[in-house]
C-alpha positions in Angstrom: 31.9 43.9 265.5 34.1 46.5 263.9 33.5 46.8 260.1 35.9 47.6 257.3 35.2 49.6 254.1 35.6 47.8 250.8 38.0 49.9 248.8 36.6 53.4 248.3 33.0 52.1 247.9 31.4 53.3 251.1 30.3 49.7 251.6 31.4 48.3 254.9 31.6 44.6 256.0 32.5 42.5 258.9 36.2 41.3 259.0 35.0 37.8 258.0 33.0 36.8 255.0 30.9 33.7 255.0 31.6 31.6 251.9 28.5 30.1 250.2 30.3 27.6 248.0 29.1 24.7 250.3 25.4 25.7 250.3 23.5 23.1 248.3 26.7 20.9 248.1 28.0 19.6 251.4 25.5 21.7 253.3 21.8 21.1 252.7 19.2 23.8 252.8 18.3 23.4 256.5 21.9 23.3 257.6 22.7 26.3 255.4 19.9 28.3 257.0 21.2 27.5 260.4 24.8 28.5 259.4 23.6 31.8 257.9 21.5 32.6 261.0 24.4 31.8 263.3 26.8 33.9 261.2 24.5 37.0 261.3 23.7 36.5 265.0 27.4 36.4 265.7 28.0 39.8 264.1 28.8 38.8 260.6 27.1 40.6 257.7 28.8 39.6 254.4 28.0 36.5 252.4 29.8 35.5 249.2 28.4 33.2 246.5 28.5 32.8 242.7 26.2 31.8 239.9 28.5 28.8 239.2 28.1 27.3 242.7 27.8 24.3 242.6 28.0 23.3 239.0 30.9 20.8 239.7 28.5 18.5 241.6 26.9 15.8 239.4 23.3 16.7 238.6 23.8 20.4 239.5 23.4 23.2 237.0 24.8 26.2 238.9 22.9 28.6 241.0 22.2 26.2 243.8 24.0 28.3 246.4 22.3 31.5 245.3 18.9 29.8 245.5 19.4 28.8 249.1 20.6 32.2 250.1 17.6 33.7 248.3 15.2 31.5 250.3 17.0 32.5 253.5 16.7 36.2 252.7 13.0 35.8 251.9 12.4 33.9 255.1 14.4 36.3 257.2 12.5 39.3 255.8 15.3 41.8 256.1 17.7 42.6 253.2 19.5 45.9 254.0 21.6 44.7 257.0 23.5 42.0 255.0 26.0 42.4 252.2 25.4 39.9 249.4 28.3 39.3 247.0 28.0 37.1 244.0 29.9 36.5 240.8 29.5 36.1 237.0 31.8 34.7 234.4 32.6 31.2 235.5 31.6 28.5 232.9 28.2 27.4 234.1 27.8 25.6 230.8 29.0 26.0 227.2 26.5 28.8 226.5 26.9 30.6 229.8 30.3 31.9 230.6 32.7 34.8 230.2 32.5 38.6 230.6 30.9 39.9 227.5 28.4 42.6 228.0 25.3 40.8 226.7 26.0 37.8 228.9 26.6 39.8 232.1 23.3 41.7 231.5 21.5 38.3 231.1 23.3 36.5 233.9 22.6 39.2 236.5 18.9 38.7 236.0 19.2 35.0 236.9 21.2 35.8 240.0 18.7 38.5 241.1 15.9 36.0 240.7 17.6 33.2 242.6 18.7 35.6 245.4 15.1 37.0 245.5 16.5 40.6 245.7 16.3 43.7 243.7 20.1 44.5 243.9 23.4 42.9 244.5 25.8 44.6 246.9 29.0 43.3 245.3 29.0 41.9 241.8 32.3 40.3 240.8 34.0 39.1 237.7 34.6 35.5 238.7 37.6 35.1 236.5 39.2 37.0 233.7 37.9 36.6 230.2 40.9 37.3 227.8 38.5 37.1 224.8 36.7 40.2 226.0 38.0 43.8 226.4 38.0 45.2 229.9 36.1 48.2 228.5 33.2 45.9 227.3 32.9 44.2 230.7 33.0 47.5 232.6 30.5 49.1 230.3 28.1 46.3 231.3 28.7 47.0 235.0 28.3 50.7 234.5 24.8 50.0 233.1 23.9 47.7 236.0 25.1 50.3 238.6 23.1 53.0 236.8 20.0 50.8 236.9 20.4 50.2 240.6 20.8 46.4 240.2 24.5 46.5 241.4 26.0 48.7 244.1 29.8 47.9 243.8 31.9 45.7 241.5 34.9 43.5 242.2 37.3 41.2 240.4 38.3 37.6 241.2 41.2 35.5 239.9 42.7 38.5 238.0 46.4 39.1 237.4 47.9 42.4 238.5 48.4 43.3 234.9 44.7 42.7 234.0 43.5 44.5 237.1 45.7 47.5 236.3 44.3 47.6 232.8 40.8 47.5 234.1 41.5 50.4 236.6 42.9 52.5 233.8 39.9 51.9 231.6 37.6 52.9 234.5 39.4 56.1 235.0 39.5 56.9 231.3 35.9 56.2 230.5 34.2 57.0 233.8 33.2 53.5 234.5 32.8 52.1 238.0 36.1 50.6 239.2 36.8 47.3 240.9 36.8 47.9 244.6 37.7 44.4 245.7 39.9 41.5 244.6 39.0 38.0 245.5 42.1 35.8 244.7 43.8 32.9 246.4 45.6 33.9 249.5 46.3 32.2 252.8 49.2 31.3 255.1 50.3 28.6 252.7 49.6 30.2 249.4 51.4 33.6 249.7 54.0 34.2 247.0 52.0 35.3 244.0 49.6 37.5 246.1 52.3 39.2 248.2 54.7 39.8 245.3 52.4 40.8 242.5 49.0 41.9 243.9 49.3 43.3 247.4 51.5 46.3 246.3 48.9 47.2 243.6 46.0 46.9 246.0 47.6 49.1 248.6 48.5 51.7 246.1 45.0 51.8 244.6 43.1 51.3 247.9 41.4 48.2 246.7 40.4 45.6 249.3 41.4 42.0 249.2 38.7 39.5 250.2 40.8 36.3 249.6 39.2 32.9 249.1 40.5 29.6 250.5 41.5 31.5 253.7 41.8 28.1 255.3 43.3 26.4 252.3 40.2 24.2 251.6 40.3 23.2 255.3 43.9 22.2 255.5 44.8 25.1 257.8 42.2 23.9 260.4 44.7 21.1 261.1 42.3 18.3 260.4 44.4 16.9 257.5 47.7 15.7 258.9 48.1 12.3 257.3 46.9 10.4 254.3 44.3 8.7 256.5 42.8 12.1 257.4 42.1 12.9 253.7 39.1 10.6 253.9 37.3 12.9 256.3 35.6 15.0 253.7 34.8 15.2 250.0 37.5 17.8 249.6 40.2 15.7 251.2 41.7 14.3 248.0 42.4 17.7 246.5 43.7 19.0 249.8 46.2 16.2 250.1 47.5 16.6 246.6 48.4 20.3 247.2 49.0 20.8 250.9 50.0 17.6 252.6 53.8 18.1 252.1 56.8 19.4 254.1 55.8 23.0 253.6 52.2 22.3 254.7 53.2 20.4 257.8 55.7 23.1 258.7 52.9 25.6 258.5 50.7 23.5 260.7 53.4 23.3 263.3 53.7 27.1 263.4 49.9 27.4 263.6 49.8 24.9 266.5 52.5 27.0 268.4 50.6 30.2 268.0 47.3 28.6 268.7 48.7 27.3 272.0 49.9 30.8 273.0 46.6 32.5 272.1 44.5 29.7 273.5 42.8 29.5 270.1 42.3 27.0 267.3 44.5 26.7 264.2 41.7 27.9 262.0 41.2 31.0 264.1 44.9 31.8 263.9 45.0 31.3 260.2 42.1 33.7 259.7 43.4 36.2 262.2 46.7 36.4 260.3 44.8 37.2 257.1 42.7 39.8 258.8 45.8 41.6 260.0 47.4 41.6 256.5 47.7 45.2 255.2 45.7 44.8 252.0 43.0 42.5 253.4 39.5 43.7 254.4 38.2 40.2 255.2 39.0 36.6 254.3 36.3 34.3 253.1 35.6 31.0 255.0 32.9 28.5 254.6 31.2 26.4 257.3 28.9 23.4 257.3 27.7 23.6 260.9 26.8 26.2 263.5 29.7 25.0 265.7 32.1 25.9 262.8 30.6 29.3 262.4 31.0 30.0 266.1 34.6 29.0 266.0 35.4 31.0 262.9 33.8 34.2 264.2 36.1 34.1 267.3 39.0 34.8 264.9 37.7 38.4 264.7 38.4 38.9 268.4 42.1 37.8 268.2 45.0 40.1 268.0 48.2 38.4 267.0 51.5 39.7 268.5 54.6 40.5 266.5 56.0 37.2 267.9 53.0 35.3 266.6 53.3 36.8 263.1 57.0 36.0 263.1 56.4 32.4 264.1 53.8 32.0 261.3 55.7 33.6 258.6 59.1 32.0 259.4 57.4 28.6 258.8 58.1 29.4 255.1 61.3 31.2 254.1 60.8 34.7 252.9 62.8 34.0 249.8 60.2 31.4 248.8 57.0 33.1 249.8 57.5 36.8 249.6 57.0 39.2 252.5 53.7 40.2 254.0 55.2 43.6 254.9 
């Protein structure tokens, strides 16, 4: 499988990242191990998680996903052929949140322990912390890179303004710079990313690794009516946001291209993201080996200009921005 470099980091990944948000939540340990094995066997090498996964589940405290990945790494016995990305900064609890230096230096030790590794390939600011200067956050990352605990850093849920401010601080002070941006972007959620972020990423050679590449499962096509929303724990949230005229129009376009390409809607949605100029690899999660196999096939697709036009005309350019 052809790999893609993350920004200017020298770190290369497969064009699809396996999302770890479901590990320990809708995917138990045994299933998660099988999914991870299938992903790597199929040519994938990048896995994304966070110290906050899955704190939203009653009884969970955060770190459940990292713990499962750590056990998998230990069982597997090989570390250097996979890229592990995790995050810091989400509110795990009232005392553990934000991007202040002392907290990052403390939080990374927990992630390293749960992941059972000596280093994190890509350590990301999970969301911006407006109460902390970008210089303080980057100073913490500089120390971790120097200590060999982190290889590359990335940002997530940042505005273009805050990302620009961070890049300027890195250049001024000699801190490591954010090489990736993990923000919301998919065939439905396009406007903010394409208008405000993509131009900055292309100019600065920063790689997008968007989350919700399948819009929380909506772009797989399994949610087409109110009755369909009962199919998974995520259904309620999916329905509130995506089950509308715009969403159904997007599914119609996906169906048309999927029929032409002899592929599934999910594969087409991911292939579209993979061909976006600023995107290195979208993130998608899976709760079964069959889902992994399906998602990996997206890396083999090549959408035509007609395909792209069909998909993007499902939403008027004036409302969504332009991918070009």
